C-alpha positions in Angstrom: 0.0 0.0 0.0 2.8 2.4 0.8 4.4 1.9 -2.5 1.1 2.5 -4.3 0.6 5.8 -2.4 4.1 6.9 -3.2 3.7 6.2 -6.9 0.6 8.4 -7.0 2.2 11.4 -5.2 2.7 14.3 -7.7 5.1 17.1 -6.8 3.6 20.5 -7.7 5.6 23.7 -7.3 3.7 27.0 -6.8 6.1 29.9 -7.4 6.1 33.6 -8.1 7.1 36.9 -6.4 5.9 37.8 -3.0 2.3 39.1 -2.9 1.5 37.7 -6.4 -1.5 35.8 -4.9 -0.1 32.2 -4.7 -1.4 31.4 -1.2 -4.7 33.1 -1.8 -5.5 30.9 -4.8 -4.3 27.8 -3.1 -6.5 28.6 -0.1 -9.6 29.2 -2.3 -9.2 26.0 -4.2 -8.0 23.6 -1.5 -8.9 25.1 1.9 -12.4 26.4 1.2 -11.7 30.1 1.6 -13.9 32.7 0.2 -12.1 35.3 -1.9 -12.8 38.0 0.7 -11.3 35.8 3.5 -7.9 35.7 1.8 -7.2 39.2 2.9 -6.2 38.0 6.3 -3.6 35.5 5.0 0.0 36.2 5.9 2.9 36.0 3.3 4.4 32.5 2.9 7.7 32.1 4.8 10.2 29.9 2.9 8.3 26.8 1.7 4.9 25.5 2.9 4.4 21.8 2.1 0.9 20.3 2.0 -0.5 17.1 0.6 -3.9 17.2 -1.0 -5.7 14.0 -1.9 -7.5 14.3 -5.2 -9.9 11.7 -6.6 -9.0 9.2 -3.9 -5.5 7.9 -4.7 -3.9 10.9 -6.5 -2.0 13.0 -4.0 -0.8 16.5 -4.9 2.4 17.2 -3.0 2.0 21.0 -3.1 5.1 23.2 -2.4 4.0 26.8 -1.9 7.3 28.7 -2.2 7.6 32.1 -0.6 8.5 34.8 -3.1 10.7 37.1 -1.1 14.1 37.8 -2.7 16.0 36.0 0.1 14.0 32.8 -0.4 14.2 32.9 -4.2 18.0 33.2 -3.9 18.1 30.1 -1.7 15.8 28.1 -4.0 18.1 28.7 -7.0 21.4 28.1 -5.1 21.5 26.1 -1.8 18.1 24.4 -2.1 18.2 23.9 -5.9 18.2 20.1 -5.8 15.6 19.9 -3.1 13.1 22.3 -4.7 13.4 21.5 -8.4 14.0 17.7 -8.4 11.2 15.4 -9.7 8.7 18.2 -10.3 5.6 17.0 -12.2 4.0 20.5 -12.4 5.4 24.0 -12.1 2.8 26.8 -11.6 4.3 30.2 -11.9 2.2 33.2 -10.9 2.8 36.6 -12.4 1.2 39.6 -10.7 -0.2 41.8 -13.4 0.4 44.8 -11.1 4.1 44.2 -10.9 6.3 47.2 -11.6 9.5 45.2 -12.1 8.8 43.0 -15.0 12.5 42.4 -15.8 13.1 41.0 -12.3 9.9 38.9 -12.5 11.0 37.3 -15.8 14.6 36.8 -14.6 13.2 34.8 -11.6 10.9 32.8 -14.0 13.7 32.1 -16.3 15.8 30.8 -13.4 12.9 28.5 -12.5 12.8 27.1 -16.0 16.5 26.6 -16.1 16.4 24.7 -12.8 13.4 22.6 -13.9 15.2 21.6 -17.1 18.3 20.6 -15.1 16.6 18.7 -12.3 13.3 17.3 -13.7 11.9 15.7 -16.9 8.5 15.8 -18.4 7.3 18.7 -16.2 4.1 20.5 -17.1 4.5 24.3 -16.9 1.5 26.6 -16.2 1.8 30.3 -16.0 -1.0 32.3 -14.4 -1.3 36.0 -15.2 -3.0 36.9 -12.0 -5.2 39.8 -10.6 -6.6 40.4 -14.1 -9.7 41.9 -12.5 -7.6 45.0 -12.1 -7.4 45.5 -15.9 -10.2 47.2 -17.7 -12.4 44.7 -19.6 -11.6 46.2 -23.0 -7.9 45.9 -22.4 -7.7 42.4 -21.0 -7.2 40.5 -24.2 -4.3 42.8 -25.4 -2.6 42.9 -22.0 -2.8 39.1 -21.6 -1.5 38.4 -25.1 1.5 40.7 -24.5 2.3 39.0 -21.3 2.0 35.5 -22.8 4.4 36.5 -25.6 6.9 37.6 -23.0 6.5 34.4 -21.0 7.0 32.2 -24.0 10.1 34.2 -25.0 11.7 33.3 -21.7 10.6 29.6 -21.6 13.5 28.2 -23.6 11.1 26.4 -25.9 9.5 24.5 -23.0 5.8 23.9 -23.6 3.9 26.3 -21.4 0.2 26.8 -20.8 -1.0 30.3 -19.8 -4.2 31.5 -18.1 -5.5 34.8 -17.0 -6.8 34.5 -13.5 -8.5 36.4 -10.6 -9.7 35.2 -7.2 -12.9 37.2 -7.8 -14.4 35.1 -10.7 -14.4 31.6 -12.2 -11.1 32.0 -14.1 -9.3 30.5 -11.1 -11.3 27.3 -11.4 -10.6 27.0 -15.2 -6.9 27.3 -14.6 -6.7 24.8 -11.7 -9.0 22.3 -13.4 -6.5 22.2 -16.4 -3.6 21.9 -14.0 -5.1 19.0 -12.1 -6.3 17.3 -15.3 -2.7 17.2 -16.5 -1.9 14.9 -13.5 -4.9 12.5 -13.8 -3.9 9.1 -15.3 -5.9 7.4 -18.0 -7.8 10.5 -19.0 -8.8 9.1 -22.4 -10.4 6.0 -20.8 -12.2 8.3 -18.3 -13.5 10.5 -21.2 -14.7 7.5 -23.2 -16.6 6.0 -20.2 -18.2 9.4 -19.4 -19.3 9.7 -23.0 -20.8 6.2 -22.9 -22.6 7.2 -19.6 -24.0 10.3 -21.3 -25.2 8.3 -24.3 -27.0 5.8 -22.0 -28.7 8.6 -20.2 -29.5 10.4 -23.5 -28.3 13.6 -21.8 -27.2 16.8 -23.5 -24.2 17.0 -21.2 -22.5 15.2 -18.3 -19.8 17.0 -16.2 -17.7 15.2 -13.6 -16.4 17.3 -10.6 -13.9 16.4 -7.9 -15.9 16.2 -4.6 -13.8 18.5 -2.3 -12.6 21.2 -4.7 -15.4 21.0 -7.3 -12.7 21.3 -10.0 -13.8 19.9 -13.4 -12.4 16.4 -14.0 -14.0 15.6 -17.3 -17.1 16.3 -19.4 -19.1 14.8 -22.2 -21.2 17.0 -24.4 -23.7 16.3 -27.1 -25.1 19.8 -27.8 -22.6 22.6 -28.0 -23.2 25.6 -25.7 -22.4 29.2 -26.5 -21.0 29.8 -23.0 -17.5 28.2 -23.1 -16.9 29.2 -19.4 -20.0 27.5 -18.0 -18.1 24.7 -16.2 -15.9 27.0 -14.2 -18.9 29.2 -13.4 -20.7 26.2 -12.1 -17.7 25.1 -10.0 -17.5 28.6 -8.5 -21.3 28.8 -7.8 -21.6 25.4 -6.2 -18.4 25.8 -4.2 -19.8 29.0 -2.8 -23.1 27.4 -2.1 -21.4 24.5 -0.3 -19.5 26.9 1.9 -22.7 28.8 2.7 -24.3 25.5 3.7 -21.4 24.6 6.0 -21.7 28.0 7.8 -25.2 27.1 8.8 -24.2 23.6 9.9 -26.0 22.1 6.9 -24.5 19.6 4.4 -24.7 19.9 0.6 -25.9 16.7 -1.0 -27.6 17.5 -4.3 -29.2 20.2 -6.4 -31.8 20.3 -9.1 -32.4 23.3 -11.4 -35.1 23.4 -14.0 -36.5 26.0 -16.5 -38.2 25.9 -19.8 -35.0 25.0 -21.7 -33.2 22.4 -19.5 -33.1 20.4 -16.3 -29.8 20.1 -14.4 -29.1 17.5 -11.7 -26.0 17.7 -9.4 -25.5 14.7 -7.1 -22.7 12.6 -5.6 -21.5 10.1 -8.2 -18.7 8.2 -6.5 -17.0 8.6 -3.1 -14.7 11.2 -4.7 -16.8 12.9 -7.4 -20.0 14.7 -8.1 -21.8 14.5 -11.5 -23.9 17.1 -13.2 -26.4 15.8 -15.8 -28.2 18.2 -18.1 -31.2 17.1 -20.1 
C-alpha cells in the first residue's frame, strides 16, 4: 500500500514573487476560503508543504514557495536540488500589477533553467493573476502581450498560460486544467463518461472532484455558447457548499429546471459529483 501511495504522489511547485497571490488561490481551491477571506492571510515564509488528496488515490504534494528575494535566492542556489528535483507541475504566478517585469522574468527564467536541469516531463503553467484590475476592453491585449513575454523566456519548453482572478471563475478554469494534466488514464475516463452520457440520453455530463469541485472531465452532445460555463458552475456550487457549512447544513444534491433544460447535481462516487443536463 505504501508503494502505491508513493507512486501516486505528484510534486507541484507553486512559485512567483511575494504578494502575487499564490497562497490566496491555493486557499480558495483547496482550503475552502472565500475570496474576501484571503485578505487575512500572511505571506508565505520559505516553503509550505501540504498534501492534497484528489480523486481518492492521487496525492498532490504542493510546495507553496515564498516569493521574497532572500527565499528565491536560496531556491536557486543552496536548495536547488531539493526544490526542483522530480517536479511534475510548475505553476508560476505573475502579478499583473508588478512594476518590475524584468526582475519577474529573470526569476521565472531561473525556475525554467532549474526545472530543465533537475526534472523531466514537467508540465509548466503560468497564471497571469489579478486580471480583475485590468479594464475589460484591455484584458485581451494585456494578456496576449504577457503571454508573448512568458514564451520568449521559456526556452522552448511547452507552457500553458491562463489569465486569473480570485474574484471570478477563471481560477477554477486554470486549476481544473492543472489537475487534469496529472490525472492518469484521462482518455479512458473520457470514453466512459461519453458512454454514460449516451446511455442517459443527456445533453451533457460533467464530472467534478468532490472536495474542490474542479472539473475532472465532461461529455457534451449539444454545443453551448458559454465556453466558461463549467468554471462558473464550479464557482457557484463551491460558494453554495461553503454557505451551507456556515449554517451547519450539508450539501448533498441540487436540481435546477427551467423551460430550456433540467440540471441535476449529485454525488457520483465517493470522490466525485456529477452534473447531468437534459
